[in-house]
N, C-alpha and C positions, 0 to 999 in steps of 0.2 A: 536729741531729736524728740519732738512731740508728735505723737501719732494718735489717730482715731482708729478704733477697731469696730468694724461694722459687719453685719451679716444677718441672715434670716434664721433666727433661733428655732423656727418651726420646721426647718429642714433637718433630716436625719444627719447626725454627726457634727453639726455646727457647734452646739453648746459644749459637747465633749472636746472638740478641737480647741475651742476657746479656753476651756479650763486647763487643758494640757499646755497650751502655749503661753498663757499669761505669766507664769513665773519666769520663763525664758525671756519674754519680751521686756519685763520690768527690770531685768538685769542690764538691758542695753538702751532703754529709752524711757520717756515719760508718756504714760497713757492718759490722754486728756479726755477721751470719750470712749466708753464701751457701750455699744447699743446693738443688741441682738434682736430687739423688738421693732427696729426701724421706725421709731417714733420721735427721736430727738430732733430738735431744731438746731441745725448745724450752721446756720447763717452767720453766727457771731463767734464760732469756735476758731481759735488760732492753732493751727497744726501744720506740720511740715509734710506729713504723709498720711494716707488712709490705707489701712490694711483691711481687705475685705475677705471674709471667710465664706466660702460657698462655691457657686459656679458663676457663669456669665450673667444669669438672672439677678444674682445678688449684686453684681457690679453695676448693672443697668439701674437697679433700684437705688443703689448708693449714689450714683451720678445725679439722679433726679432729686434725691434727698439733700445733697449738697447745694443744689440750686445754682445760683449765680455766684457762688463762692467755691469754685472747684479746687480741690486739693489732689495732688497726684496720687493715683491708686496703685497699690501692689496687691494682686489677687492671688489667693490660695485656693486651689481647686479641690472642692469636696463634692462636686457634682459629677456629671457624666463627661461632656465634651471638654469644657474648660478652654474655650478659644481665647478669651481675654484673661481668665484666671489660669495661668499655665504653670504655677509652682505647686508642688505637693508640700505637705507639712515638713517632710524631711528636707526638701530642697530649700524651704524657707529658713530652717535652722542653719543650714550651711551658708546661705547667702546673706542673711540679715546683718551679721557683723560688718560685712563689706558695705551694705546699704547705709548703715549708721555712719560709716566713714565717708559717705558721699560717693561711693564707687558704683554709680548707676547712672542711667540716662532716662530722661522723660520724653516720650513721644507725645505730640499734641494732635488731637483729633477733633474733627468737625462735630459740633452738636447743632441741634435745630430747635427752633421755636415753632409750635403749631398752634394756630388760632382757629377756633371754631366760632363762626360768625353767623348771626341771625339778625335781620333788620329789627331795629327798635330795642335790642337787648345788648348788654355788655358782652364783649368778647370773652370766651374762655380760652386761656393761653396755657400751653403745656410745654415743658422743656423735655427734650429727649436725646438719646444717643444713637440708637439703632435705626428705627424706622417708624413710619406711620403706615397703617394699612386700613383701607376702607373695604369692609367685607360684608357679603350678604348674609342674611339669616333666614329663618322661617318666614315665608313659605319657599325660600330658595329660588326665587325668580332672578333673572339677570338684572344686574345693576347697569344703569346708564349714567355716565358722567362725562363732563368736559374738562380738559386740561388747558389752563391758561398760564402762560409764562410771561412775566413782565407786562401783563395787559394784552398780550397777543394770543388769540385762540390757536391752540396747537393740534389737538386731536379730540375725537369723540370716541369713547370706549363703551363697548357692550361686553359683559362677562360677569365673573364672580367677584370682581373688585380690582383694586390697584394697590401697589406698594410704592412708597417713596422712601428710599433708603440712603443713609450715609455710607461712606466707604467702610466704616467699622461694621455696620449692619449688613453689608453686601454679602457676607458669608452666612447669614441667617435666613430669614424668611425669603428674602430676595433670591438667594441661591436655590432654595428649594422650589421656587416658582420658575426657575429657568433663567434667572438674571445673571449678569456677569460678576466676577470677583473684581473689586476695585482695590488698588493699592491704598493702604490705610492712611497715607499722608496726603492723598489727593484732596483738593478743594472742589468737590463735585457731589451731586446727587444722582442717583439712578432711579428711573421710573420704570416699573415692571408691571404690566397687566397680569391679573390672575385669571387663567383660563379664558382668554379673549375669544369672542365670537367672530374673529377675522384673522386669517393667516398673516395679514400684513401688520398686525399689532405686535410690536416687539419692544424690547427694553430700549430706553434712551438714556444716555449719560450727558449731563449738562452742568454748567457752572453753579457752584453754591452761592454765587453773588447775585443770582436772580431770585425772583419771588414767584412761587408756584401756587396757583389757586386751582382747587378742584370744585367744580360746580355740579351739584347733584341734580340729575334730571329725572331719574326713576329709581326708587329704592324699595326694598321690602320693609315690612313692619319691624323687623329685627336687625336692619342694617346698622352697622356700628363702625366708629373710628377706634382703632386699637393702637395705642402708643407703646412702643417697645415690648409688645406682647403682654403687657401687664395692666395698663389702664384702658378702660373701655368707656366710650361716650356714644350714646344713641344718636342716630342721625335721621333727619327727615329731608324732604326736598326743599325745605325753607333754609337749610344750612348751606354754608360754603366753608371750605377748609383751606387755610392759607399756611404755607410752610416757607420758612426762610432761615438763613444762617443765624444761630444764636450769637449773642455778644460775648459768650464765654466758650472755651474749648475744654475738652476732656484730656487729662494728663494720665498716661499709662506708664508706670515704672517698669523699665526693662533692665534685667541684670545680665551679666556676661553669659553668652552661650544661648540666649533666647532671642529669636527674631521672628518677624512675620512669616517669612518663607519657611523657616523651620517648623513653625506652628502649622502651616498649610500641609507640609509633608507628614508631620506626625499625627495631627488631629484629623485631617480630612483625607489622608493618604493621597495627596495631590501628586500627580506625576508618577505614581507607582503602577507598574504593569499588573494587569489582572492575573490571577492565578487560574489557569485553564485546566489544571490537573483534576482528574476525577477523584472524588473521595474514595477511600479504601472500602472495599465491599466486605 
C-alpha cells in the first residue's frame, strides 16, 4: 500500500506524532509523500490512502490540497473534537495492519465548487468540503443578500450572514448557527442564515444537483467569504457567489467499530440525557 502522510506541522504534537509513527508505518506500507508543511503539489501523486495527522481542520486542508485527485483519507485525531479524524494514535496502531489488508470501507461525501464572480474579471474558483459562509465584519452592520437557486429567486436575507453547508459540514458552523444535522451520505446542501432579522428565516435543505447563487445587496467594508473556515475572500456588492456540486467526492476511510452515529454520540453527546444533579458543595 502506498500512502501519503499529511498534517499541519505548526500544530502542537503533530511533528512528534509523525516521528513516532513513521517507523511503524514503514513496516507496513510505502510512504510516497510526507508533508507537514501543507505545501506539496499532490495532483500527480499515485497513492492508495492519505493518512492525516491532526484534527478536522487538517483533514479539510488536506482535501483541498489534493484538489481534483482525491485519495481516501484516514484521520488521526491530535486536536480537540475530531469529528472526521476519529482515531487516536493507539487506535491507528491497532487498526492499520487490517487497513493494509484491505479490511476497511470508504464512505463518499459531497464536495463543492465555489466561484466568486465579478463582471469583467475571471472567476475565482475554490474547492471545499465543509461549507462556505458569508459573514459581516467591521463596522458590523447587517448584510443583505438574495438567494437564487437554478435561476429562480428564493429569498432575501437580512442578518449577520449566511452559511451553505454540505452534509459533512452540517455538524460544524451550520450546527452552531442552529441548522440541522444531515446524514453524511446525503446529496444535499443546507442553507442556514446567521442571526437573521426575521423570525421566518430558517434553514433550508435542498438538492446538491442545483446551482446556488448568492447576490450581495449590502455589505460592510470587511464582509468576507470564508471557505471551510480557513480561506477568506473579501467581498463587495459587485461580487456574486455561486456554489455547485464538485466533480469529485471526498473519501473517508472507516474501520470496524466506527460509524457516523457512534461519532455523534461520543463526540457531540447526541441523545445523551442531561445531568441535572447539583455539584457537590
